[in-house]
BAFI-3210 file (N, C-alpha, C; in Angstrom, 3 decimals, decimal comma, padded with zeros to 6 digits):
// residues 136
n [1|2|3|4|5|6|7|8|9|10|11|12|13|14|15|16|17|18|19|20|21|22|23|24|25|26|27|28|29|30|31|32|33|34|35|36|37|38|39|40|41|42|43|44|45|46|47|48|49|50|51|52|53|54|55|56|57|58|59|60|61|62|63|64|65|66|67|68|69|70|71|72|73|74|75|76|77|78|79|80|81|82|83|84|85|86|87|88|89|90|91|92|93|94|95|96|97|98|99|100|101|102|103|104|105|106|107|108|109|110|111|112|113|114|115|116|117|118|119|120|121|122|123|124|125|126|127|128|129|130|131|132|133|134|135|136]
n.u [069,999|073,018|076,285|079,755|081,870|084,586|087,245|090,506|093,824|096,687|099,327|100,020|102,027|103,275|104,654|105,269|107,152|107,990|108,425|105,927|104,659|102,061|099,555|096,713|093,341|091,395|088,486|086,803|084,393|081,875|079,474|076,600|074,748|076,403|078,575|081,159|082,696|084,663|084,719|086,506|087,269|089,815|091,034|092,740|094,863|095,862|097,757|096,379|093,759|090,963|091,079|089,616|089,496|087,865|087,715|086,916|087,206|087,709|087,037|088,775|090,955|092,239|091,938|093,726|096,288|096,694|096,864|098,990|101,086|101,147|099,195|097,497|098,683|100,172|098,684|097,784|098,732|098,806|100,333|101,314|102,934|102,781|102,905|102,107|099,933|100,282|099,045|099,498|099,606|099,998|100,787|101,108|101,410|102,499|103,328|101,582|101,638|099,921|100,196|098,717|097,530|098,117|096,731|094,325|093,286|093,200|091,391|089,124|088,803|088,327|086,006|084,355|084,514|083,246|080,625|079,788|081,032|083,946|083,641|080,968|079,342|076,348|075,175|073,073|071,365|072,877|073,380|070,780|070,447|072,181|071,286|068,973|069,709|071,145|069,172|067,485]
n.v [091,287|090,352|089,914|090,387|089,998|090,935|090,761|091,686|091,596|093,719|096,205|099,714|101,961|105,152|107,966|110,990|113,201|111,964|108,526|106,250|103,231|101,126|098,606|097,856|097,401|096,167|096,526|094,977|095,121|093,891|094,184|092,846|094,367|096,546|095,739|096,477|097,552|097,859|098,223|099,534|099,752|101,129|100,912|102,297|103,131|106,290|108,097|107,710|108,074|106,763|106,042|106,125|105,259|105,461|103,892|103,553|101,562|100,349|096,927|095,675|096,594|095,233|092,761|092,995|093,376|090,883|089,279|090,439|091,256|093,720|096,997|099,855|103,319|106,348|108,180|105,993|102,650|099,169|096,247|092,971|090,777|088,140|086,846|089,243|092,022|095,254|098,377|101,304|104,663|107,949|111,402|114,946|115,557|113,187|109,812|106,643|103,417|100,505|097,378|094,210|090,970|088,861|086,418|086,753|089,095|087,876|085,696|087,370|088,401|086,169|085,173|087,455|087,074|084,744|085,498|087,384|086,741|087,748|089,773|088,880|090,874|092,588|095,574|096,906|097,496|099,152|101,351|102,175|103,030|105,155|106,924|107,636|109,101|111,092|112,564|113,117]
n.w [095,001|094,125|095,467|096,046|099,034|100,761|103,301|103,331|104,716|105,355|104,939|105,104|103,701|103,980|102,352|103,082|103,463|105,752|106,641|107,152|108,442|108,757|109,975|107,958|106,853|104,139|102,703|100,335|097,839|095,555|093,098|091,495|089,999|089,198|087,232|086,152|088,080|090,978|094,491|097,210|100,729|102,533|105,525|108,512|111,453|112,417|114,083|116,465|115,332|113,529|110,314|107,157|103,696|100,735|097,823|094,289|091,459|087,931|087,386|085,497|085,847|088,118|086,990|084,879|086,279|087,471|085,576|083,771|085,605|086,457|086,438|085,287|085,596|085,869|088,424|089,902|090,371|090,197|091,354|091,019|093,017|093,503|096,537|097,683|096,676|095,468|095,933|094,448|095,023|093,973|094,525|094,698|097,314|098,485|098,828|098,593|099,534|099,401|100,664|100,167|101,141|098,512|098,020|099,134|097,531|095,204|095,638|096,149|093,635|091,895|092,931|092,191|089,486|089,195|089,840|087,919|084,895|083,133|080,514|080,230|081,295|081,982|080,938|080,881|083,051|084,604|082,980|082,591|085,176|085,330|083,189|084,390|086,723|085,514|084,057|086,129]
ca.u [070,864|074,181|077,433|080,954|082,275|085,848|088,115|091,914|094,824|098,056|100,008|100,089|103,477|103,085|105,777|105,019|108,314|108,429|107,957|105,050|104,120|100,904|098,521|095,625|092,501|090,740|087,160|086,531|082,877|081,531|078,001|076,108|074,166|077,344|079,555|082,565|083,143|085,034|084,768|087,316|087,695|090,824|090,969|093,985|094,830|096,756|097,885|095,188|092,555|090,697|091,224|088,848|089,469|086,993|088,193|086,257|087,954|087,355|087,495|089,589|092,358|092,567|092,127|094,950|097,394|096,938|097,353|100,307|101,900|101,043|098,207|097,271|099,544|100,088|098,579|097,471|099,482|098,624|101,379|101,051|104,137|102,374|102,502|101,366|099,369|100,746|098,198|100,594|098,982|101,022|100,271|102,122|101,465|103,194|102,977|100,939|101,678|099,172|100,395|097,603|097,611|097,753|095,839|093,049|092,755|092,954|089,872|087,963|088,468|087,796|084,510|083,589|084,450|082,269|079,289|079,741|082,263|084,601|083,143|079,518|078,774|075,174|075,294|071,619|070,617|073,749|073,091|069,313|070,455|073,188|070,385|067,922|070,529|071,449|067,756|066,729]
ca.v [091,730|089,457|090,658|089,725|091,129|090,141|091,596|091,523|092,462|094,146|097,253|100,791|102,811|106,440|108,922|112,458|113,884|110,966|107,181|105,648|101,959|100,597|097,770|098,321|096,461|096,415|095,727|094,924|094,690|094,005|094,249|092,304|095,403|097,176|094,698|096,757|098,315|097,246|099,142|098,944|100,757|100,937|101,414|102,135|104,126|107,187|109,081|107,403|108,222|105,844|106,644|105,087|105,952|104,704|103,930|102,839|101,514|099,322|095,431|095,208|096,971|093,997|091,547|093,039|093,283|089,538|088,796|090,824|091,446|095,248|097,545|101,300|104,366|107,848|108,210|104,622|101,515|097,981|095,412|091,725|090,112|086,869|087,039|090,577|092,906|096,364|099,303|102,409|105,969|108,973|112,606|115,983|115,362|112,204|108,371|105,714|101,982|099,522|096,024|093,339|089,691|088,454|085,297|087,463|089,712|086,955|085,012|088,387|088,603|084,881|085,216|088,307|086,611|083,760|086,175|087,982|086,300|088,783|089,745|088,654|092,044|093,193|096,972|097,704|098,135|100,226|102,375|102,729|104,205|106,357|107,728|108,165|110,155|112,370|113,200|113,529]
ca.w [094,416|094,376|095,702|096,647|100,046|101,310|104,073|103,236|105,562|104,827|105,658|104,372|103,961|103,322|102,339|102,958|104,234|106,660|106,241|108,184|108,038|109,749|109,520|107,043|106,495|103,069|102,683|098,968|097,408|093,995|093,100|090,278|089,308|088,707|086,896|085,757|089,205|092,250|095,697|098,350|101,729|103,205|106,940|109,310|112,623|112,041|115,434|117,230|114,738|112,393|108,793|105,936|102,422|099,693|096,264|093,291|090,193|087,138|087,627|084,566|086,448|088,881|086,077|084,221|087,207|087,776|084,089|083,346|086,677|086,954|085,579|085,683|085,199|086,426|089,785|090,416|089,793|090,951|091,060|091,528|093,220|094,030|097,810|097,844|095,725|095,763|095,492|094,749|094,731|093,725|094,485|094,984|098,767|098,750|098,042|099,568|098,911|100,310|100,268|100,590|100,893|097,176|098,115|099,567|096,562|094,172|096,175|095,880|091,995|091,374|093,348|091,390|088,006|089,340|089,942|086,769|084,192|082,330|078,978|079,978|081,801|081,323|081,308|080,698|084,387|085,077|081,936|083,011|086,462|084,940|082,582|085,301|087,421|084,796|083,816|087,372]
c.u [072,229|075,317|078,559|081,720|083,588|086,684|089,618|092,860|096,007|098,579|100,036|101,358|103,083|104,420|105,317|105,947|108,839|107,790|107,292|104,421|103,138|100,155|097,333|094,781|091,802|089,487|086,732|084,959|082,734|080,158|077,549|075,582|075,163|078,757|080,786|083,342|083,654|085,305|085,683|087,511|088,894|090,663|092,251|093,904|096,020|096,888|096,830|093,774|092,205|090,461|090,470|088,930|088,856|087,529|087,298|086,954|087,516|087,798|088,519|090,967|093,091|092,919|093,496|096,112|097,631|097,376|098,720|101,309|101,747|099,987|098,114|098,603|099,308|099,819|098,316|098,062|099,273|099,621|101,149|102,446|103,997|101,852|101,661|101,144|099,649|099,794|099,059|099,731|100,055|100,431|101,279|102,461|102,275|102,801|102,291|101,113|101,095|099,606|099,318|097,974|097,149|096,608|094,480|092,312|092,496|091,607|088,854|087,612|087,940|086,411|083,754|083,391|083,324|080,707|078,995|081,126|082,800|084,286|081,596|078,670|077,357|075,012|074,037|071,170|071,527|073,422|071,557|069,604|071,239|072,062|069,555|068,503|070,655|070,227|066,950|065,293]
c.v [090,998|090,382|089,827|090,666|090,275|091,130|090,897|092,294|092,616|095,257|098,559|101,560|104,203|107,338|110,383|113,293|112,725|109,572|106,550|104,410|101,552|099,684|098,358|097,195|096,949|095,728|095,834|094,459|094,795|093,482|093,803|093,380|096,641|096,551|095,248|097,454|097,458|098,474|098,569|100,242|100,142|101,543|101,173|103,139|104,889|108,314|108,959|107,622|107,295|106,586|105,540|105,830|104,967|104,952|103,040|102,716|100,415|097,819|094,982|095,648|095,822|092,744|091,662|092,957|091,794|088,756|089,129|091,203|092,997|095,791|099,147|102,217|105,568|107,842|106,953|103,477|100,267|096,986|094,051|090,894|088,725|086,965|088,195|091,439|094,390|097,678|100,573|103,820|107,058|110,391|113,661|115,818|114,371|110,961|107,646|104,197|101,092|098,107|094,991|091,911|089,267|087,421|085,881|088,187|088,906|086,166|086,118|088,393|087,347|084,976|086,206|087,747|085,468|084,328|086,539|087,705|087,580|088,537|089,482|089,914|092,398|094,605|097,660|098,263|099,381|101,371|103,151|103,668|105,262|107,385|108,573|109,335|111,445|113,244|113,532|113,079]
c.w [094,918|094,614|096,271|097,779|100,540|101,996|103,902|104,142|104,901|105,709|104,628|104,608|103,120|103,484|102,134|103,832|105,133|106,216|107,408|107,588|109,045|109,358|108,749|106,870|105,361|102,894|101,105|098,852|096,042|093,882|091,673|089,308|088,675|088,365|086,506|086,887|090,444|093,321|096,646|099,224|102,438|104,453|107,779|110,405|112,261|113,454|116,138|116,699|113,668|111,289|107,809|104,881|101,447|098,340|095,428|091,983|089,209|087,381|086,875|084,964|087,312|087,867|085,300|085,040|087,508|086,593|083,782|084,400|087,156|085,913|086,252|085,317|085,926|087,812|090,500|089,661|090,861|090,423|091,756|091,734|093,863|095,548|098,342|096,636|096,284|095,192|095,469|094,212|094,967|093,622|094,882|096,331|099,307|097,921|099,027|098,790|099,910|099,709|101,019|100,390|099,461|097,122|098,286|098,297|095,503|094,258|095,687|094,203|091,541|091,646|092,508|089,817|087,874|089,182|088,637|085,923|083,339|081,119|078,888|081,037|081,185|081,765|081,287|081,864|084,792|084,107|082,186|084,237|086,117|084,409|083,578|086,299|086,644|084,494|084,927|087,431]
res [m|a|s|v|l|l|q|v|e|g|k|i|t|m|t|n|g|t|v|q|s|t|p|v|t|a|y|f|s|y|f|e|h|d|p|l|c|v|n|v|t|f|g|w|e|h|r|g|v|s|v|e|v|d|w|e|f|g|r|d|l|l|v|e|a|f|k|d|g|s|a|g|g|g|d|v|v|i|v|d|s|g|e|w|m|s|f|c|f|f|s|p|e|g|t|a|v|i|l|l|e|g|e|g|v|s|s|f|l|e|a|a|k|e|l|v|p|v|g|e|e|d|l|s|e|a|l|d|e|e|l|a|e|i|l|g]
***
């Protein structure tokens, strides 16, 4: 099973009554057997405790952000400003903005496109897995 794995450095700023900014590491992964999906784990320290948050989203969201400068809406927005890629998460509890080195995110996306070109995703294996999971 072919995959793309990449670590990208950045910082997270959270607003939940107070503003906190801290270094963050994002671990991106992309797997050939699930060609429409990107997985990322954001990790940082909060009050001496290691925090990890996993997020799964469509690769097309990254493609669109690089193509148009921004993508998403509602609770999640990704903005490409060249040097930085902003992942913005909005909720009633507060806002989190994760700034990652744009070059690192771009390198990840290009490697994923090289593994499975956009528009050439073979969904038969993913569909078979989903059906097997649903039918038990």
